[in-house]
C-alpha positions as CSV (number, residue, x, y, z in Angstrom):
1,X,3.5,11.3,11.6
2,X,0.5,9.6,10.7
3,X,-2.3,11.0,8.5
4,X,-4.5,12.1,11.1
5,X,-4.2,12.7,14.9
6,X,-5.7,10.5,17.5
7,X,-6.3,10.9,21.2
8,X,-7.9,8.7,23.5
9,X,-11.0,7.3,22.2
10,X,-14.6,6.3,23.5
11,X,-15.2,2.8,22.3
12,X,-18.9,2.0,21.6
13,X,-18.6,-2.2,21.0
14,X,-21.0,-3.7,23.4
15,X,-23.1,-0.5,23.4
16,X,-26.0,-2.0,22.8
17,X,-28.8,0.2,24.6
18,X,-29.6,3.4,21.9
19,X,-30.1,5.6,24.8
20,X,-27.1,4.7,26.9
21,X,-24.9,4.8,23.7
22,X,-26.3,8.2,22.8
23,X,-25.7,9.5,26.2
24,X,-22.3,8.0,26.5
25,X,-21.3,9.9,23.2
26,X,-22.5,13.1,24.4
27,X,-20.9,12.8,27.8
28,X,-17.8,11.9,26.3
29,X,-17.5,14.4,23.5
30,X,-18.8,17.4,26.2
31,X,-16.1,16.0,28.7
32,X,-13.1,16.4,26.2
33,X,-12.9,13.3,23.6
34,X,-12.8,13.7,20.5
35,X,-12.4,10.5,18.8
36,X,-15.5,8.4,18.6
37,X,-15.3,4.4,17.3
38,X,-18.2,2.6,16.1
39,X,-19.1,-0.4,13.7
40,X,-21.8,-1.7,11.3
41,X,-21.1,-5.0,13.7
42,X,-21.8,-3.1,16.8
43,X,-25.2,-2.3,15.7
44,X,-25.2,1.2,16.9
45,X,-24.1,3.5,14.3
46,X,-27.5,5.3,14.5
47,X,-27.6,6.2,18.4
48,X,-23.9,6.9,17.9
49,X,-25.0,9.2,15.1
50,X,-27.6,11.1,17.6
51,X,-24.8,11.5,20.3
52,X,-22.3,13.3,17.9
53,X,-25.4,15.6,16.9
54,X,-26.7,16.3,20.4
55,X,-23.5,17.3,21.6
56,X,-22.0,20.7,21.9
57,X,-19.3,20.3,20.0
58,X,-18.3,21.0,16.3
59,X,-18.4,17.7,14.1
60,X,-15.4,18.7,12.3
61,X,-13.5,18.5,15.6
62,X,-14.1,15.1,16.3
63,X,-12.6,12.0,14.8
64,X,-15.6,9.3,13.7
65,X,-14.4,6.1,13.1
66,X,-17.0,3.5,11.6
67,X,-15.8,-0.2,10.1
68,X,-17.4,-2.5,7.5
69,X,-18.7,-5.9,8.4
70,X,-16.7,-8.8,7.3
71,X,-19.9,-9.9,5.4
72,X,-19.7,-6.7,3.4
73,X,-16.5,-6.8,2.3
74,X,-17.2,-7.5,-1.2
75,X,-16.8,-4.1,-3.5
76,X,-20.4,-3.9,-4.0
77,X,-21.4,-4.5,-0.6
78,X,-18.8,-2.3,0.8
79,X,-19.9,0.4,-1.4
80,X,-23.3,0.2,-0.1
81,X,-23.2,-0.2,3.2
82,X,-20.3,2.4,3.5
83,X,-23.3,5.2,2.6
84,X,-25.9,3.0,4.6
85,X,-23.4,3.7,7.5
86,X,-23.3,7.5,6.8
87,X,-27.1,7.7,6.6
88,X,-27.3,6.0,10.0
89,X,-24.9,8.4,11.4
90,X,-26.2,11.4,10.0
91,X,-23.3,12.4,8.4
92,X,-21.7,13.4,4.8
93,X,-18.4,11.6,6.0
94,X,-16.4,9.9,8.2
95,X,-12.7,10.4,9.5
96,X,-11.6,6.7,9.4
97,X,-12.8,3.8,7.5
98,X,-12.0,0.3,8.6
99,X,-12.0,-3.3,7.3
100,X,-13.3,-4.8,10.2
101,X,-12.0,-8.1,10.4
102,X,-10.1,-9.6,7.2
103,X,-12.4,-12.5,7.0
104,X,-15.6,-13.6,5.6
105,X,-16.0,-11.4,1.8
106,X,-12.6,-9.7,2.4
107,X,-10.5,-10.5,-0.7
108,X,-7.7,-8.3,-0.7
109,X,-7.3,-7.7,-4.4
110,X,-10.9,-6.3,-4.7
111,X,-12.1,-5.4,-1.2
112,X,-8.9,-2.9,-1.0
113,X,-9.5,-1.0,-3.8
114,X,-13.2,-0.4,-3.0
115,X,-11.6,1.4,-0.2
116,X,-9.7,3.7,-2.4
117,X,-12.7,4.2,-4.2
118,X,-14.7,5.1,-1.3
119,X,-11.9,8.0,-0.2
120,X,-12.1,9.3,-3.6
121,X,-15.5,9.9,-3.8
122,X,-15.4,11.3,-0.3
123,X,-17.1,8.9,1.9
124,X,-14.2,8.9,4.3
125,X,-11.0,10.7,4.8
126,X,-9.0,7.8,5.2
127,X,-8.5,4.4,5.5
128,X,-7.8,1.8,8.2
129,X,-7.6,-1.8,8.8
130,X,-8.5,-4.3,11.9
131,X,-7.4,-7.3,13.3
132,X,-4.7,-7.9,10.8
133,X,-1.5,-9.7,11.1
134,X,1.6,-8.7,10.2
135,X,1.9,-10.4,7.0
136,X,-2.0,-9.2,6.0
137,X,-0.6,-5.4,6.9
138,X,2.0,-5.9,4.8
139,X,0.2,-7.1,1.8
140,X,-2.7,-4.4,2.5
141,X,-0.3,-1.5,2.2
142,X,1.2,-3.3,-1.0
143,X,-2.5,-3.0,-2.8
144,X,-3.8,0.2,-1.4
145,X,-3.2,3.3,-3.3
146,X,-4.6,5.2,0.4
147,X,-2.0,4.9,3.0
148,X,-3.3,2.9,6.1
149,X,-4.3,5.9,9.1
150,X,-4.7,3.4,11.9
151,X,-4.7,-0.3,12.3
152,X,-7.1,-1.4,15.2
153,X,-6.2,-4.8,17.7
154,X,-6.6,-6.0,21.0
155,X,-4.1,-4.4,23.0
156,X,-3.5,-4.1,26.9
157,X,-0.9,-4.6,29.5
158,X,-1.5,-8.3,29.5
159,X,-1.8,-8.5,25.6
160,X,1.0,-6.2,24.2
161,X,1.1,-6.5,20.4
162,X,5.1,-5.8,20.3
163,X,5.3,-6.4,16.9
164,X,2.3,-5.1,15.7
165,X,3.3,-1.8,17.5
166,X,6.5,-1.8,15.8
167,X,5.0,-2.1,12.4
168,X,2.7,1.1,13.0
169,X,5.9,3.0,14.1
170,X,7.7,1.7,10.8
171,X,4.9,2.3,8.6
172,X,3.8,5.5,10.1
173,X,0.3,4.7,11.3
174,X,-1.4,4.5,14.5
175,X,-1.8,1.2,16.4
176,X,-5.6,1.6,18.2
177,X,-6.3,-0.8,21.2
178,X,-9.2,-2.3,21.6
179,X,-10.6,-3.9,25.2
180,X,-7.7,-2.2,26.6
181,X,-9.0,-2.7,29.7
182,X,-8.9,-6.7,29.2
183,X,-12.9,-6.4,29.1
184,X,-12.1,-5.3,32.9
185,X,-9.7,-8.0,33.7
186,X,-7.1,-5.7,34.7
187,X,-9.1,-3.8,36.9
188,X,-8.0,-5.9,39.9
189,X,-4.5,-6.6,38.5
190,X,-2.2,-5.8,41.7
191,X,0.8,-4.3,39.7
192,X,-1.5,-1.7,38.8
193,X,-3.1,-1.3,41.7
194,X,0.1,-0.4,43.2
195,X,1.2,1.8,40.4
196,X,-2.6,3.6,40.8
197,X,-2.0,3.8,44.5
198,X,1.0,5.6,44.3
199,X,-0.4,8.0,41.9
200,X,-3.8,8.3,43.6
201,X,-5.7,7.0,40.8
202,X,-7.5,4.1,39.4
203,X,-6.0,0.7,37.7
204,X,-8.5,1.8,34.7
205,X,-6.6,4.8,34.1
206,X,-3.1,3.6,34.9
207,X,-3.7,0.7,31.9
208,X,-4.9,3.7,29.5
209,X,-1.7,6.0,30.4
210,X,0.5,3.2,29.5
211,X,-1.4,2.3,26.3
212,X,-0.3,6.4,25.2
213,X,2.9,6.2,26.6
214,X,3.3,3.1,24.5
215,X,1.9,4.9,21.4
216,X,-1.1,3.1,21.5
217,X,-4.4,4.9,21.0
218,X,-6.9,3.1,23.6
219,X,-10.8,3.4,22.9
220,X,-12.1,2.2,26.3
221,X,-16.1,1.3,26.2
222,X,-17.3,3.8,29.1
223,X,-20.9,4.6,30.6
224,X,-21.7,6.8,33.1
225,X,-18.8,8.7,35.2
226,X,-16.5,6.2,33.8
227,X,-16.5,8.1,30.7
228,X,-14.9,11.3,32.4
229,X,-12.6,9.7,35.0
230,X,-10.7,7.9,31.8
231,X,-9.8,11.5,30.6
232,X,-7.3,11.5,33.6
233,X,-5.2,8.9,31.8
234,X,-4.0,12.2,29.2
235,X,-2.5,13.6,32.4
236,X,-0.9,10.6,34.3
237,X,2.6,10.6,34.1
238,X,4.0,7.5,34.6
239,X,7.4,6.6,35.7
240,X,10.3,4.7,33.8
241,X,9.4,2.2,36.7
242,X,5.9,2.4,36.6
243,X,6.2,1.5,32.8
244,X,8.7,-1.2,33.5
245,X,6.2,-2.9,36.1
246,X,3.4,-2.9,33.5
247,X,5.5,-4.2,30.4
248,X,6.5,-7.1,32.7
249,X,2.5,-8.0,32.8
250,X,3.2,-9.6,28.8
251,X,2.5,-12.7,28.0
252,X,-1.1,-13.3,28.7
253,X,-3.9,-14.4,26.2
254,X,-6.3,-12.5,24.0
255,X,-9.7,-11.7,25.5
256,X,-11.4,-11.7,21.8
257,X,-10.0,-14.9,19.7
258,X,-12.4,-15.6,17.0
259,X,-12.0,-19.1,15.5
260,X,-12.0,-17.6,12.1
261,X,-9.4,-14.9,13.0
262,X,-6.7,-14.3,10.6
263,X,-4.1,-15.2,13.3
264,X,-5.9,-19.0,13.8
265,X,-5.9,-19.7,10.1
266,X,-3.2,-21.9,8.9
């Protein structure tokens, strides 16, 4: 089993309004979420931290993840800004600390040992990576002393990441899927709508239940009533026919595809 338990998480990318972000975190935690994901890049760690403090949930029950900005991946910067992230979050440690993108200042031979050191110092319980290719993932495993606890990538029914899902099973880490609703593009999908109608639920819940059934940890960004509605994915039991129909949606394109992403470099 991977070294940390992860369930359906609250993603906070794009939650730019501090009050809304804090409210979403409080709502999620008090509804039953136990996994909250943020990043230096999102510029909302302080708002997330306020939500963690305000929610009537013990901090030790929550998996808190943040990510080091790609421009901060030189060893000295990673170290300094990791402590700054703790200050903004109001925490003495995070559960998961990610290399956000293997770009900009990322140098595997220098960056990754800094993450080992941060783990040894108690800044994070676990080391994780995000947006790595299979080759970069294998390289990181060879360099790190710490096990990789999670790999976070875009993953949803139209972009299913079969190779990275297989590697997650082989290497025994979680595959965490961001944009699990393809930035809303899946909400009107007729295949998902048909499955949702059979189960009396929403297309969003179906997409999240598909991820969970395929051993992907989805982290949808949610606000308002959607925060609690998405929890229904944990109880939705998709049939083999349902899953096969959704699997047939594969072959779409990424919704998040920066020019300097590792998969775009020759």
